[in-house]
C-alpha positions in Angstrom: 125.8 117.3 50.7 123.5 115.4 48.4 120.1 115.9 48.5 118.0 112.6 47.7 115.3 113.2 45.1 111.8 112.7 45.5 109.9 109.7 44.4 107.2 110.3 41.6 104.6 107.9 40.3 103.9 107.6 36.9 100.6 107.3 34.9 100.3 106.7 31.2 97.5 106.7 28.7 97.8 104.2 26.1 96.7 104.7 22.5 93.9 102.4 23.0 93.0 103.3 26.4 90.8 105.4 28.2 92.2 106.4 31.3 95.5 106.6 32.7 97.1 103.3 34.7 100.0 103.3 37.2 103.2 101.9 35.2 105.8 102.6 38.2 107.6 104.7 40.1 111.0 106.8 39.7 113.3 109.5 41.7 113.6 112.8 39.8 114.4 116.5 41.0 111.3 118.0 39.9 108.1 117.3 37.8 109.6 118.2 34.1 112.6 116.0 34.8 110.2 113.0 36.2 107.8 113.6 33.1 110.9 113.1 30.5 112.6 110.6 32.6 109.0 108.7 32.5 109.0 108.9 28.7 112.1 107.6 28.7 111.7 104.7 30.8 107.9 103.9 30.4 107.3 104.6 26.8 110.0 103.2 24.9 107.9 101.7 22.5 105.7 104.2 22.0 103.2 102.5 24.2 101.8 106.2 25.4 100.0 109.2 24.6 99.7 110.8 27.5 101.6 111.0 31.0 101.0 111.9 34.4 103.4 112.1 37.1 102.6 112.8 40.7 105.2 113.3 43.8 104.3 110.4 46.4 104.0 112.0 49.0 101.0 114.1 47.9 99.1 110.3 47.5 96.8 109.1 50.0 95.3 105.9 50.2 93.6 103.8 52.3 94.3 100.6 54.1 93.2 97.1 52.9 92.5 96.5 56.4 90.1 99.5 56.5 87.8 98.0 53.5 84.9 96.8 55.3 84.3 100.1 57.0 85.6 102.3 54.5 83.3 100.4 51.0 80.0 99.0 53.9 78.0 102.5 53.2 77.7 101.5 49.8 76.9 97.9 49.6 72.7 99.1 50.9 72.4 101.5 48.2 71.6 99.2 45.0 70.9 101.9 42.7 74.6 102.6 42.6 75.2 99.0 41.0 72.6 98.9 38.2 73.3 95.0 37.5 69.7 94.4 36.6 69.5 96.5 33.6 70.2 94.7 30.4 72.6 96.8 28.4 72.6 96.2 24.3 76.1 94.9 22.8 76.5 98.3 21.1 76.9 100.2 24.5 81.0 100.1 25.5 82.6 101.0 28.7 80.3 101.3 31.4 
């Protein structure tokens, strides 16, 4: 009987990027195979400098229908969103 390989989510950090971005999913027997397959599938043109893979079953996500109740408590904390400050043009990535 053939076993099904687990699904892995793939994240790539580009050469110019600051963070890893989700690029897709693939099936692999283990983490090492997932990284090798991700390299072959998602970085064929030298797009990345780092690859993360995580088995999909380990990801827990919120539901879009819960967004109001989940994010509502942050709305009354204006200090978390300092939109009232003027930043110099030299300041990047904030």
